[in-house]
N, CA, C and O atoms as a printed pandas DataFrame, in Angstrom:
     atom_number atom_name residue_name chain_id  residue_number  x_coord  y_coord  z_coord
0              1         N          MET        A               1   -8.250   18.327  -56.790
1              2        CA          MET        A               1   -8.130   19.440  -55.873
2              3         C          MET        A               1   -9.521   20.025  -55.658
3              4         O          MET        A               1  -10.220   20.346  -56.619
4              5         N          SER        A               2   -9.922   20.163  -54.392
5              6        CA          SER        A               2  -11.207   20.757  -54.058
6              7         C          SER        A               2  -11.008   22.237  -53.793
7              8         O          SER        A               2  -10.161   22.626  -52.990
8              9         N          SER        A               3  -11.794   23.059  -54.473
9             10        CA          SER        A               3  -11.656   24.494  -54.253
10            11         C          SER        A               3  -12.941   25.063  -53.679
11            12         O          SER        A               3  -14.039   24.562  -53.925
12            13         N          LEU        A               4  -12.767   26.128  -52.904
13            14        CA          LEU        A               4  -13.874   26.770  -52.217
14            15         C          LEU        A               4  -14.020   28.209  -52.675
15            16         O          LEU        A               4  -13.046   28.854  -53.064
16            17         N          THR        A               5  -15.246   28.703  -52.624
17            18        CA          THR        A               5  -15.482   30.119  -52.860
18            19         C          THR        A               5  -14.933   30.892  -51.659
19            20         O          THR        A               5  -14.659   30.290  -50.621
20            21         N          PRO        A               6  -14.769   32.200  -51.779
21            22        CA          PRO        A               6  -14.308   32.970  -50.620
22            23         C          PRO        A               6  -15.215   32.804  -49.404
23            24         O          PRO        A               6  -14.713   32.681  -48.287
24            25         N          GLN        A               7  -16.527   32.798  -49.586
25            26        CA          GLN        A               7  -17.437   32.643  -48.452
26            27         C          GLN        A               7  -17.284   31.271  -47.796
27            28         O          GLN        A               7  -17.284   31.167  -46.570
28            29         N          GLU        A               8  -17.154   30.227  -48.601
29            30        CA          GLU        A               8  -16.969   28.879  -48.053
30            31         C          GLU        A               8  -15.650   28.783  -47.292
31            32         O          GLU        A               8  -15.597   28.187  -46.216
32            33         N          ALA        A               9  -14.588   29.364  -47.844
33            34        CA          ALA        A               9  -13.278   29.336  -47.195
34            35         C          ALA        A               9  -13.312   30.117  -45.890
35            36         O          ALA        A               9  -12.752   29.674  -44.887
36            37         N          ALA        A              10  -13.962   31.273  -45.892
37            38        CA          ALA        A              10  -14.064   32.085  -44.680
38            39         C          ALA        A              10  -14.823   31.336  -43.593
39            40         O          ALA        A              10  -14.436   31.371  -42.425
40            41         N          THR        A              11  -15.900   30.661  -43.973
41            42        CA          THR        A              11  -16.675   29.878  -43.015
42            43         C          THR        A              11  -15.829   28.754  -42.435
43            44         O          THR        A              11  -15.857   28.520  -41.227
44            45         N          LEU        A              12  -15.081   28.060  -43.275
45            46        CA          LEU        A              12  -14.209   26.971  -42.821
46            47         C          LEU        A              12  -13.207   27.462  -41.788
47            48         O          LEU        A              12  -12.953   26.782  -40.793
48            49         N          LEU        A              13  -12.637   28.642  -42.018
49            50        CA          LEU        A              13  -11.604   29.169  -41.138
50            51         C          LEU        A              13  -12.163   29.980  -39.976
51            52         O          LEU        A              13  -11.425   30.335  -39.057
52            53         N          GLY        A              14  -13.451   30.274  -40.009
53            54        CA          GLY        A              14  -14.055   31.050  -38.935
54            55         C          GLY        A              14  -13.681   32.520  -38.963
55            56         O          GLY        A              14  -13.565   33.157  -37.915
56            57         N          VAL        A              15  -13.493   33.060  -40.158
57            58        CA          VAL        A              15  -13.140   34.471  -40.326
58            59         C          VAL        A              15  -14.089   35.098  -41.344
59            60         O          VAL        A              15  -14.945   34.414  -41.906
60            61         N          THR        A              16  -13.936   36.392  -41.578
61            62        CA          THR        A              16  -14.739   37.058  -42.594
62            63         C          THR        A              16  -14.031   36.966  -43.942
63            64         O          THR        A              16  -12.838   36.673  -44.013
64            65         N          VAL        A              17  -14.779   37.220  -45.000
65            66        CA          VAL        A              17  -14.190   37.241  -46.341
66            67         C          VAL        A              17  -13.142   38.353  -46.435
67            68         O          VAL        A              17  -12.116   38.195  -47.096
68            69         N          LYS        A              18  -13.411   39.469  -45.773
69            70        CA          LYS        A              18  -12.452   40.585  -45.768
70            71         C          LYS        A              18  -11.114   40.156  -45.150
71            72         O          LYS        A              18  -10.048   40.498  -45.662
72            73         N          THR        A              19  -11.183   39.406  -44.048
73            74        CA          THR        A              19   -9.955   38.893  -43.424
74            75         C          THR        A              19   -9.230   37.943  -44.369
75            76         O          THR        A              19   -8.003   37.973  -44.465
76            77         N          LEU        A              20   -9.972   37.117  -45.053
77            78        CA          LEU        A              20   -9.395   36.184  -46.018
78            79         C          LEU        A              20   -8.629   36.932  -47.097
79            80         O          LEU        A              20   -7.510   36.551  -47.442
80            81         N          HIS        A              21   -9.218   37.993  -47.630
81            82        CA          HIS        A              21   -8.551   38.794  -48.666
82            83         C          HIS        A              21   -7.308   39.486  -48.111
83            84         O          HIS        A              21   -6.284   39.577  -48.788
84            85         N          ARG        A              22   -7.406   39.974  -46.871
85            86        CA          ARG        A              22   -6.243   40.614  -46.253
86            87         C          ARG        A              22   -5.104   39.607  -46.087
87            88         O          ARG        A              22   -3.945   39.928  -46.350
88            89         N          TRP        A              23   -5.435   38.390  -45.653
89            90        CA          TRP        A              23   -4.415   37.346  -45.520
90            91         C          TRP        A              23   -3.761   37.060  -46.866
91            92         O          TRP        A              23   -2.551   36.847  -46.949
92            93         N          GLU        A              24   -4.568   37.059  -47.910
93            94        CA          GLU        A              24   -4.026   36.813  -49.241
94            95         C          GLU        A              24   -3.064   37.931  -49.652
95            96         O          GLU        A              24   -1.994   37.661  -50.198
96            97         N          LEU        A              25   -3.442   39.174  -49.393
97            98        CA          LEU        A              25   -2.565   40.312  -49.714
98            99         C          LEU        A              25   -1.254   40.246  -48.942
99           100         O          LEU        A              25   -0.210   40.649  -49.455
100          101         N          ASN        A              26   -1.302   39.739  -47.710
101          102        CA          ASN        A              26   -0.109   39.628  -46.871
102          103         C          ASN        A              26    0.700   38.357  -47.140
103          104         O          ASN        A              26    1.747   38.149  -46.527
104          105         N          GLY        A              27    0.221   37.512  -48.049
105          106        CA          GLY        A              27    0.948   36.303  -48.410
106          107         C          GLY        A              27    0.738   35.132  -47.466
107          108         O          GLY        A              27    1.437   34.124  -47.572
108          109         N          LYS        A              28   -0.203   35.245  -46.551
109          110        CA          LYS        A              28   -0.453   34.165  -45.584
110          111         C          LYS        A              28   -1.149   32.978  -46.257
111          112         O          LYS        A              28   -0.899   31.825  -45.906
112          113         N          ILE        A              29   -2.018   33.267  -47.218
113          114        CA          ILE        A              29   -2.682   32.232  -48.000
114          115         C          ILE        A              29   -2.647   32.640  -49.465
115          116         O          ILE        A              29   -2.280   33.767  -49.796
116          117         N          ARG        A              30   -3.031   31.719  -50.335
117          118        CA          ARG        A              30   -3.080   32.051  -51.759
118          119         C          ARG        A              30   -4.358   31.514  -52.366
119          120         O          ARG        A              30   -4.993   30.605  -51.832
120          121         N          SER        A              31   -4.714   32.091  -53.485
121          122        CA          SER        A              31   -5.918   31.657  -54.188
122          123         C          SER        A              31   -5.586   31.454  -55.657
123          124         O          SER        A              31   -4.537   31.868  -56.152
124          125         N          SER        A              32   -6.513   30.806  -56.326
125          126        CA          SER        A              32   -6.425   30.709  -57.784
126          127         C          SER        A              32   -7.629   31.472  -58.329
127          128         O          SER        A              32   -8.500   31.890  -57.566
128          129         N          ARG        A              33   -7.677   31.649  -59.624
129          130        CA          ARG        A              33   -8.793   32.377  -60.233
130          131         C          ARG        A              33   -9.494   31.495  -61.253
131          132         O          ARG        A              33   -8.866   30.706  -61.959
132          133         N          THR        A              34  -10.803   31.646  -61.311
133          134        CA          THR        A              34  -11.584   30.944  -62.333
134          135         C          THR        A              34  -11.428   31.698  -63.651
135          136         O          THR        A              34  -10.835   32.776  -63.691
136          137         N          ALA        A              35  -11.961   31.129  -64.721
137          138        CA          ALA        A              35  -11.910   31.798  -66.028
138          139         C          ALA        A              35  -12.594   33.165  -65.958
139          140         O          ALA        A              35  -12.220   34.085  -66.685
140          141         N          GLY        A              36  -13.593   33.296  -65.086
141          142        CA          GLY        A              36  -14.300   34.561  -64.924
142          143         C          GLY        A              36  -13.630   35.523  -63.955
143          144         O          GLY        A              36  -14.140   36.618  -63.720
144          145         N          GLY        A              37  -12.484   35.125  -63.384
145          146        CA          GLY        A              37  -11.743   35.997  -62.486
146          147         C          GLY        A              37  -12.131   35.897  -61.018
147          148         O          GLY        A              37  -11.691   36.714  -60.210
148          149         N          HIS        A              38  -12.941   34.921  -60.663
149          150        CA          HIS        A              38  -13.361   34.760  -59.273
150          151         C          HIS        A              38  -12.327   33.972  -58.480
151          152         O          HIS        A              38  -11.724   33.030  -58.995
152          153         N          ARG        A              39  -12.126   34.362  -57.224
153          154        CA          ARG        A              39  -11.168   33.674  -56.356
154          155         C          ARG        A              39  -11.694   32.295  -55.955
155          156         O          ARG        A              39  -12.892   32.093  -55.753
156          157         N          ARG        A              40  -10.757   31.363  -55.849
157          158        CA          ARG        A              40  -11.046   30.035  -55.310
158          159         C          ARG        A              40   -9.873   29.642  -54.418
159          160         O          ARG        A              40   -8.721   29.955  -54.718
160          161         N          TYR        A              41  -10.175   28.959  -53.327
161          162        CA          TYR        A              41   -9.171   28.549  -52.356
162          163         C          TYR        A              41   -9.140   27.031  -52.259
163          164         O          TYR        A              41  -10.181   26.382  -52.156
164          165         N          ASP        A              42   -7.936   26.474  -52.292
165          166        CA          ASP        A              42   -7.753   25.030  -52.176
166          167         C          ASP        A              42   -7.881   24.637  -50.704
167          168         O          ASP        A              42   -7.220   25.220  -49.845
168          169         N          ILE        A              43   -8.721   23.661  -50.419
169          170        CA          ILE        A              43   -8.954   23.224  -49.042
170          171         C          ILE        A              43   -7.650   22.821  -48.365
171          172         O          ILE        A              43   -7.410   23.196  -47.218
172          173         N          ALA        A              44   -6.814   22.071  -49.050
173          174        CA          ALA        A              44   -5.562   21.597  -48.454
174          175         C          ALA        A              44   -4.664   22.758  -48.033
175          176         O          ALA        A              44   -3.945   22.647  -47.040
176          177         N          ASP        A              45   -4.692   23.873  -48.771
177          178        CA          ASP        A              45   -3.889   25.039  -48.402
178          179         C          ASP        A              45   -4.444   25.740  -47.170
179          180         O          ASP        A              45   -3.696   26.365  -46.420
180          181         N          LEU        A              46   -5.745   25.640  -46.961
181          182        CA          LEU        A              46   -6.384   26.375  -45.869
182          183         C          LEU        A              46   -6.354   25.650  -44.536
183          184         O          LEU        A              46   -6.283   26.301  -43.493
184          185         N          ILE        A              47   -6.407   24.337  -44.536
185          186        CA          ILE        A              47   -6.548   23.581  -43.295
186          187         C          ILE        A              47   -5.445   23.920  -42.297
187          188         O          ILE        A              47   -5.713   24.037  -41.101
188          189         N          GLY        A              48   -4.237   24.075  -42.758
189          190        CA          GLY        A              48   -3.134   24.407  -41.863
190          191         C          GLY        A              48   -3.133   25.856  -41.429
191          192         O          GLY        A              48   -2.270   26.252  -40.645
192          193         N          ASN        A              49   -4.072   26.668  -41.910
193          194        CA          ASN        A              49   -4.112   28.093  -41.609
194          195         C          ASN        A              49   -5.296   28.490  -40.746
195          196         O          ASN        A              49   -5.789   29.610  -40.875
196          197         N          LYS        A              50   -5.767   27.624  -39.880
197          198        CA          LYS        A              50   -6.960   27.955  -39.101
198          199         C          LYS        A              50   -6.768   29.229  -38.299
199          200         O          LYS        A              50   -7.684   30.049  -38.240
200          201         N          SER        A              51   -5.634   29.421  -37.693
201          202        CA          SER        A              51   -5.297   30.660  -36.994
202          203         C          SER        A              51   -4.071   30.384  -36.150
203          204         O          SER        A              51   -3.873   29.270  -35.665
204          205         N          GLY        A              52   -3.256   31.398  -35.980
205          206        CA          GLY        A              52   -2.024   31.218  -35.236
206          207         C          GLY        A              52   -2.226   30.955  -33.756
207          208         O          GLY        A              52   -1.370   30.332  -33.128
208          209         N          ASN        A              53   -3.331   31.411  -33.178
209          210        CA          ASN        A              53   -3.519   31.304  -31.741
210          211         C          ASN        A              53   -4.567   30.284  -31.338
211          212         O          ASN        A              53   -4.860   30.150  -30.150
212          213         N          GLU        A              54   -5.131   29.574  -32.270
213          214        CA          GLU        A              54   -6.198   28.644  -31.935
214          215         C          GLU        A              54   -5.666   27.301  -31.473
215          216         O          GLU        A              54   -4.614   26.840  -31.917
216          217         N          LEU        A              55   -6.402   26.693  -30.585
217          218        CA          LEU        A              55   -6.091   25.369  -30.084
218          219         C          LEU        A              55   -7.256   24.465  -30.438
219          220         O          LEU        A              55   -8.408   24.782  -30.139
220          221         N          THR        A              56   -6.964   23.353  -31.066
221          222        CA          THR        A              56   -7.999   22.372  -31.373
222          223         C          THR        A              56   -8.133   21.455  -30.173
223          224         O          THR        A              56   -7.140   20.951  -29.648
224          225         N          VAL        A              57   -9.367   21.244  -29.744
225          226        CA          VAL        A              57   -9.622   20.380  -28.594
226          227         C          VAL        A              57  -10.351   19.132  -29.082
227          228         O          VAL        A              57  -11.413   19.219  -29.697
228          229         N          GLY        A              58   -9.769   17.979  -28.800
229          230        CA          GLY        A              58  -10.404   16.708  -29.120
230          231         C          GLY        A              58  -11.041   16.148  -27.860
231          232         O          GLY        A              58  -10.535   16.355  -26.757
232          233         N          TYR        A              59  -12.146   15.443  -28.021
233          234        CA          TYR        A              59  -12.865   14.904  -26.866
234          235         C          TYR        A              59  -13.111   13.418  -27.082
235          236         O          TYR        A              59  -13.741   13.017  -28.061
236          237         N          ALA        A              60  -12.613   12.614  -26.167
237          238        CA          ALA        A              60  -12.803   11.168  -26.228
238          239         C          ALA        A              60  -13.531   10.734  -24.961
239          240         O          ALA        A              60  -13.165   11.132  -23.855
240          241         N          ARG        A              61  -14.569    9.911  -25.136
241          242        CA          ARG        A              61  -15.354    9.490  -23.980
242          243         C          ARG        A              61  -15.858    8.064  -24.151
243          244         O          ARG        A              61  -16.241    7.638  -25.241
244          245         N          VAL        A              62  -15.844    7.355  -23.055
245          246        CA          VAL        A              62  -16.511    6.055  -22.972
246          247         C          VAL        A              62  -17.362    6.084  -21.706
247          248         O          VAL        A              62  -17.149    6.915  -20.824
248          249         N          SER        A              63  -18.322    5.172  -21.627
249          250        CA          SER        A              63  -19.277    5.246  -20.519
250          251         C          SER        A              63  -18.952    4.336  -19.341
251          252         O          SER        A              63  -19.609    4.423  -18.303
252          253         N          SER        A              64  -17.954    3.465  -19.478
253          254        CA          SER        A              64  -17.634    2.597  -18.339
254          255         C          SER        A              64  -16.145    2.270  -18.312
255          256         O          SER        A              64  -15.444    2.373  -19.319
256          257         N          HIS        A              65  -15.689    1.875  -17.133
257          258        CA          HIS        A              65  -14.281    1.520  -16.958
258          259         C          HIS        A              65  -13.900    0.314  -17.830
259          260         O          HIS        A              65  -12.746    0.176  -18.233
260          261         N          ASP        A              66  -14.864   -0.544  -18.112
261          262        CA          ASP        A              66  -14.607   -1.711  -18.958
262          263         C          ASP        A              66  -14.194   -1.316  -20.379
263          264         O          ASP        A              66  -13.624   -2.128  -21.107
264          265         N          GLN        A              67  -14.477   -0.088  -20.769
265          266        CA          GLN        A              67  -14.160    0.383  -22.120
266          267         C          GLN        A              67  -12.890    1.229  -22.154
267          268         O          GLN        A              67  -12.676    1.977  -23.108
268          269         N          LYS        A              68  -12.055    1.124  -21.140
269          270        CA          LYS        A              68  -10.827    1.923  -21.049
270          271         C          LYS        A              68   -9.943    1.745  -22.284
271          272         O          LYS        A              68   -9.347    2.713  -22.756
272          273         N          ASP        A              69   -9.851    0.523  -22.813
273          274        CA          ASP        A              69   -9.054    0.291  -24.023
274          275         C          ASP        A              69   -9.633    1.055  -25.215
275          276         O          ASP        A              69   -8.885    1.563  -26.050
276          277         N          ASP        A              70  -10.958    1.136  -25.294
277          278        CA          ASP        A              70  -11.601    1.908  -26.358
278          279         C          ASP        A              70  -11.269    3.393  -26.232
279          280         O          ASP        A              70  -11.047    4.077  -27.231
280          281         N          LEU        A              71  -11.240    3.878  -25.001
281          282        CA          LEU        A              71  -10.886    5.272  -24.761
282          283         C          LEU        A              71   -9.467    5.552  -25.241
283          284         O          LEU        A              71   -9.216    6.568  -25.888
284          285         N          ASN        A              72   -8.552    4.662  -24.927
285          286        CA          ASN        A              72   -7.161    4.841  -25.364
286          287         C          ASN        A              72   -7.056    4.850  -26.888
287          288         O          ASN        A              72   -6.277    5.620  -27.450
288          289         N          ARG        A              73   -7.829    4.005  -27.557
289          290        CA          ARG        A              73   -7.831    3.990  -29.030
290          291         C          ARG        A              73   -8.388    5.294  -29.591
291          292         O          ARG        A              73   -7.860    5.835  -30.563
292          293         N          GLN        A              74   -9.449    5.791  -28.979
293          294        CA          GLN        A              74  -10.019    7.065  -29.422
294          295         C          GLN        A              74   -8.987    8.188  -29.319
295          296         O          GLN        A              74   -8.839    8.996  -30.235
296          297         N          VAL        A              75   -8.283    8.225  -28.201
297          298        CA          VAL        A              75   -7.270    9.257  -27.985
298          299         C          VAL        A              75   -6.181    9.153  -29.052
299          300         O          VAL        A              75   -5.761   10.170  -29.604
300          301         N          LEU        A              76   -5.723    7.947  -29.346
301          302        CA          LEU        A              76   -4.686    7.770  -30.371
302          303         C          LEU        A              76   -5.146    8.262  -31.740
303          304         O          LEU        A              76   -4.387    8.908  -32.463
304          305         N          VAL        A              77   -6.392    7.954  -32.089
305          306        CA          VAL        A              77   -6.922    8.393  -33.381
306          307         C          VAL        A              77   -6.999    9.917  -33.428
307          308         O          VAL        A              77   -6.598   10.527  -34.418
308          309         N          LEU        A              78   -7.507   10.528  -32.373
309          310        CA          LEU        A              78   -7.607   11.987  -32.338
310          311         C          LEU        A              78   -6.235   12.652  -32.390
311          312         O          LEU        A              78   -6.043   13.624  -33.122
312          313         N          GLU        A              79   -5.283   12.135  -31.620
313          314        CA          GLU        A              79   -3.929   12.696  -31.629
314          315         C          GLU        A              79   -3.289   12.569  -33.001
315          316         O          GLU        A              79   -2.656   13.507  -33.487
316          317         N          SER        A              80   -3.451   11.423  -33.618
317          318        CA          SER        A              80   -2.874   11.194  -34.942
318          319         C          SER        A              80   -3.460   12.150  -35.973
319          320         O          SER        A              80   -2.730   12.744  -36.767
320          321         N          TYR        A              81   -4.779   12.295  -35.955
321          322        CA          TYR        A              81   -5.440   13.168  -36.924
322          323         C          TYR        A              81   -5.009   14.632  -36.738
323          324         O          TYR        A              81   -4.667   15.308  -37.708
324          325         N          CYS        A              82   -5.029   15.106  -35.505
325          326        CA          CYS        A              82   -4.657   16.495  -35.239
326          327         C          CYS        A              82   -3.197   16.762  -35.609
327          328         O          CYS        A              82   -2.876   17.800  -36.189
328          329         N          ALA        A              83   -2.321   15.824  -35.273
329          330        CA          ALA        A              83   -0.907   15.986  -35.614
330          331         C          ALA        A              83   -0.707   16.005  -37.120
331          332         O          ALA        A              83    0.089   16.793  -37.631
332          333         N          LYS        A              84   -1.417   15.152  -37.827
333          334        CA          LYS        A              84   -1.313   15.105  -39.293
334          335         C          LYS        A              84   -1.757   16.427  -39.918
335          336         O          LYS        A              84   -1.215   16.839  -40.943
336          337         N          GLN        A              85   -2.735   17.090  -39.311
337          338        CA          GLN        A              85   -3.213   18.373  -39.821
338          339         C          GLN        A              85   -2.280   19.518  -39.454
339          340         O          GLN        A              85   -2.415   20.627  -39.972
340          341         N          GLY        A              86   -1.340   19.250  -38.566
341          342        CA          GLY        A              86   -0.406   20.292  -38.132
342          343         C          GLY        A              86   -1.003   21.242  -37.102
343          344         O          GLY        A              86   -0.527   22.366  -36.949
344          345         N          TRP        A              87   -2.037   20.804  -36.398
345          346        CA          TRP        A              87   -2.730   21.656  -35.442
346          347         C          TRP        A              87   -2.087   21.579  -34.068
347          348         O          TRP        A              87   -1.534   20.546  -33.693
348          349         N          GLU        A              88   -2.159   22.673  -33.319
349          350        CA          GLU        A              88   -1.880   22.657  -31.884
350          351         C          GLU        A              88   -3.126   22.050  -31.261
351          352         O          GLU        A              88   -4.236   22.486  -31.567
352          353         N          PHE        A              89   -2.973   21.057  -30.396
353          354        CA          PHE        A              89   -4.163   20.391  -29.891
354          355         C          PHE        A              89   -4.006   19.919  -28.460
355          356         O          PHE        A              89   -2.905   19.793  -27.924
356          357         N          GLU        A              90   -5.150   19.668  -27.874
357          358        CA          GLU        A              90   -5.233   19.061  -26.551
358          359         C          GLU        A              90   -6.389   18.066  -26.601
359          360         O          GLU        A              90   -7.450   18.361  -27.152
360          361         N          ILE        A              91   -6.177   16.899  -26.026
361          362        CA          ILE        A              91   -7.216   15.871  -26.010
362          363         C          ILE        A              91   -7.766   15.747  -24.585
363          364         O          ILE        A              91   -7.019   15.559  -23.625
364          365         N          ILE        A              92   -9.073   15.858  -24.480
365          366        CA          ILE        A              92   -9.752   15.678  -23.195
366          367         C          ILE        A              92  -10.347   14.271  -23.177
367          368         O          ILE        A              92  -11.016   13.849  -24.120
368          369         N          GLN        A              93  -10.088   13.557  -22.084
369          370        CA          GLN        A              93  -10.599   12.190  -21.939
370          371         C          GLN        A              93  -11.657   12.166  -20.846
371          372         O          GLN        A              93  -11.516   12.809  -19.806
372          373         N          ASP        A              94  -12.709   11.417  -21.101
373          374        CA          ASP        A              94  -13.787   11.304  -20.118
374          375         C          ASP        A              94  -14.173    9.845  -19.956
375          376         O          ASP        A              94  -14.582    9.179  -20.907
376          377         N          LEU        A              95  -14.036    9.373  -18.747
377          378        CA          LEU        A              95  -14.418    8.012  -18.427
378          379         C          LEU        A              95  -15.678    8.099  -17.562
379          380         O          LEU        A              95  -15.609    8.392  -16.369
380          381         N          GLY        A              96  -16.838    7.836  -18.192
381          382        CA          GLY        A              96  -18.116    7.970  -17.490
382          383         C          GLY        A              96  -18.319    6.886  -16.454
383          384         O          GLY        A              96  -17.570    5.911  -16.390
384          385         N          SER        A              97  -19.333    7.073  -15.657
385          386        CA          SER        A              97  -19.603    6.148  -14.561
386          387         C          SER        A              97  -20.347    4.899  -15.021
387          388         O          SER        A              97  -20.374    3.894  -14.311
388          389         N          GLY        A              98  -20.948    4.958  -16.204
389          390        CA          GLY        A              98  -21.714    3.825  -16.671
390          391         C          GLY        A              98  -23.143    3.824  -16.159
391          392         O          GLY        A              98  -23.919    2.920  -16.469
392          393         N          MET        A              99  -23.491    4.839  -15.373
393          394        CA          MET        A              99  -24.852    4.935  -14.836
394          395         C          MET        A              99  -25.641    5.954  -15.634
395          396         O          MET        A              99  -25.089    6.946  -16.110
396          397         N          ASN        A             100  -26.926    5.708  -15.778
397          398        CA          ASN        A             100  -27.780    6.654  -16.485
398          399         C          ASN        A             100  -28.202    7.785  -15.563
399          400         O          ASN        A             100  -28.929    8.686  -15.983
């Protein structure tokens, strides 16, 4: 189990340490304590808690029409990963012209 300090966890979630503590008091997340009494947060517990209103955006791009199959594979990988994390997501696809 990988654990994070409050500052590391706050950075991961894009919030302040104060918000993290408030979430803990409200039961939204939980922490463990070190022998010295310091809070630690398990990464696996936090990943699903990025925020209730956030949307994860995935971006898949290839540079030519000949790589369309590669683009489809990229989209599948991104969709699979985001779904596995339990995130609300949208995938943007970009098929470039192949010109510099």
